[in-house]
C-alpha positions in Angstrom: 1.5 -18.5 0.8 1.2 -14.8 0.0 3.5 -13.3 0.5 6.2 -16.2 0.2 9.1 -13.6 0.5 9.4 -10.0 1.5 11.5 -7.7 0.1 12.5 -4.6 2.5 14.3 -2.0 0.3 14.0 0.9 3.2 14.5 4.2 1.7 14.6 4.1 -2.3 13.6 6.7 -4.9 10.5 6.1 -6.7 11.6 5.5 -10.4 14.2 2.7 -9.1 11.6 1.0 -7.2 8.8 1.4 -10.0 11.6 -0.6 -12.4 12.1 -3.0 -9.9 8.3 -3.7 -9.6 8.2 -4.3 -13.4 11.2 -6.7 -13.4 9.4 -8.7 -10.6 6.1 -8.9 -12.2 7.8 -10.2 -15.4 9.7 -12.9 -13.1 6.3 -13.8 -11.5 4.4 -14.2 -14.7 7.1 -16.7 -15.5 6.8 -18.6 -12.3 10.7 -17.7 -11.5 9.8 -16.0 -8.2 7.3 -16.8 -5.5 4.7 -14.3 -4.2 6.5 -11.3 -3.0 5.6 -8.2 -0.9 7.9 -5.4 -1.2 8.1 -2.7 1.5 9.6 0.6 1.1 10.0 4.4 2.2 10.1 6.6 -0.5 11.9 9.8 -1.1 9.5 12.6 -1.8 7.3 12.1 -5.0 3.8 12.5 -6.4 2.4 9.9 -8.6 -0.7 10.3 -11.0 -2.8 7.3 -11.5 -4.9 6.4 -14.6 -7.9 8.1 -13.0 -6.5 11.6 -13.3 -7.5 13.6 -16.5 -4.9 16.2 -15.5 -2.7 17.6 -13.2 -5.0 19.9 -11.8 -5.0 18.0 -8.4 -1.2 18.9 -7.9 -1.5 22.1 -6.4 1.9 23.0 -4.7 4.4 20.4 -5.9 7.5 22.9 -5.4 10.6 20.6 -6.6 8.8 17.0 -6.1 9.5 14.9 -9.0 6.1 13.7 -10.5 5.4 10.2 -12.2 2.4 9.3 -14.2 2.1 5.4 -13.7 -0.5 2.7 -14.7 -1.8 2.2 -11.3 -5.7 3.1 -10.7 -6.7 5.8 -8.8 -5.7 9.6 -9.0 -2.9 11.6 -7.4 -1.0 10.5 -4.2 1.9 11.6 -2.4 4.7 9.4 -1.0 7.6 10.7 1.4 9.6 9.8 4.6 7.5 8.5 7.3 5.1 6.8 4.8 5.3 3.0 4.6 4.5 1.9 0.9 3.8 -1.9 -0.1 3.9 -3.5 -3.6 2.3 -6.9 -3.5 3.6 -8.8 -6.6 1.0 -11.7 -6.3 -0.1 -14.2 -9.1 -3.9 -14.5 -8.7 -5.1 -18.0 -9.7 -8.6 -19.4 -9.8 -11.1 -17.7 -7.4 -8.5 -15.1 -6.5 -9.1 -13.4 -9.8 -11.6 -10.8 -8.4 -10.0 -7.6 -8.1 -12.9 -6.0 -5.9 -12.0 -8.9 -3.4 -8.2 -8.3 -3.9 -8.7 -4.5 -2.9 -11.1 -5.4 0.1 -8.2 -7.9 1.3 -5.6 -5.3 1.2 -7.9 -3.1 3.2 -8.5 -5.6 5.6 -4.9 -6.1 6.3 -4.2 -2.5 6.9 -7.4 -2.3 9.2 -5.6 -5.0 11.0 -2.6 -2.9 11.5 -4.5 0.1 12.7 -6.4 -2.5 15.1 -2.9 -3.8 16.2 -2.0 -0.3 17.3 -5.2 0.3 19.1 -6.9 2.2 16.2 -10.3 1.6 14.4 -9.3 1.6 10.9 -12.5 1.5 8.4 -13.8 1.5 5.0 -15.7 4.1 3.2 -18.4 2.9 1.0 -17.7 3.6 -2.7 -14.2 4.8 -2.0 -11.0 2.5 -1.8 -8.8 2.8 1.5 -8.5 2.8 4.9 -10.1 5.6 7.1 -10.0 6.9 10.7 -13.0 8.8 11.3 -13.4 11.0 8.4 -9.6 11.1 7.6 -7.7 8.9 5.1 -4.8 7.0 6.8 -4.0 4.5 3.9 -4.2 4.9 0.1 -4.6 1.7 -2.2 -3.9 1.7 -6.3 -3.1 -1.3 -8.2 -2.3 -2.3 -11.6 -2.6 -5.9 -12.8 -0.5 -7.6 -15.8 -1.6 -11.1 -16.6 -3.1 -11.4 -13.4 -0.1 -10.6 -11.5 -0.2 -7.5 -9.4 1.7 -4.4 -8.9 1.4 -1.3 -7.2 -0.4 -1.0 -3.8 -0.8 0.8 -0.8 0.8 3.5 0.9 0.2 3.9 4.8 0.7 7.1 6.7 2.8 6.5 9.6 4.5 9.8 10.5 2.4 13.0 10.9 2.4 13.9 6.9 -0.3 16.7 6.7 1.7 19.2 5.8 3.5 17.1 3.1 0.2 16.4 1.5 -0.6 19.9 1.2 1.2 19.5 -2.4 -1.7 17.7 -3.6 -5.5 16.8 -3.6 -5.3 13.4 -1.9 -6.8 10.9 -4.4 -8.6 13.8 -6.2 -11.0 13.8 -3.3 -11.3 17.6 -2.5 -12.2 18.6 1.1 -11.1 15.1 2.5 -8.1 15.1 4.9 -5.3 12.9 5.7 -4.3 11.4 9.2 -1.6 9.1 10.4 -0.8 6.6 12.9 1.2 9.0 14.9 -1.6 11.5 14.6 -4.3 9.3 15.6 -2.3 7.5 18.5 -0.4 10.6 19.6 3.0 8.9 19.0 5.1 8.0 16.0 5.6 4.2 15.7 8.7 3.0 14.3 8.8 2.1 10.7 10.1 -1.4 11.4 7.6 -2.0 13.6 4.9 -1.1 11.3 6.4 -3.2 8.8 6.2 -6.2 11.0 2.6 -5.6 11.8 2.0 -5.2 7.8 3.8 -8.7 7.3 1.8 -10.3 9.8 -1.6 -9.0 8.7 -0.7 -9.9 5.0 -0.1 -13.4 6.0 -3.2 -13.5 8.1 -5.4 -12.1 5.2 -4.1 -13.6 2.5 -2.9 -17.1 3.6 -5.2 -18.0 6.4 -5.3 -21.7 5.5 -1.4 -22.0 4.7 -0.6 -20.4 8.1 -2.9 -22.4 9.9 -1.3 -25.7 8.5 2.1 -24.2 9.1 1.3 -23.6 12.8 -0.4 -27.0 13.2 2.8 -28.5 11.7 5.2 -26.9 14.0 3.3 -27.4 17.2 5.1 -29.9 19.4 
């Protein structure tokens, strides 16, 4: 099942969790752990993915730390009020399709939006999840020997002022939104985490979940 376990780190600094990801990836490559979903809320940080050619999309960072990392994509912001997820999944057989893997992450997050009454959607040619014309979730991954790392950032609280530090994902003129802004109230992060776990299980392990439900039925 993907994920077979979930690690909830609550609030952690980015550098600490980046190092943990690398350790978990090595363990998963050696089959020492099962497929794992790491959930975390970061202190303020800006990360630059492989697509960025300069820091020109970082417009007003102030004292926010900046990390250049190995994920795909351009620049993004993480901070309090945002749920970040790092799937450490080993892809086998037909799962070794990174386009399909990205679409599955999107599908899980679209499901979370639906769970709170919102119509999340994809945009052709862009990775992520959108509500109307504004982006509610960013996705950027890396893969090492077919084990995934990095992942998604779902805006839960209203973070529009915080995102003013960057040009999100390098897409000039494209705004961000959040579950709070779109619904009119801020859901508890723990409640959103529970929805994310359920939706990941629905999307990534539907057969295993159906078998487990059948076995558990009276």
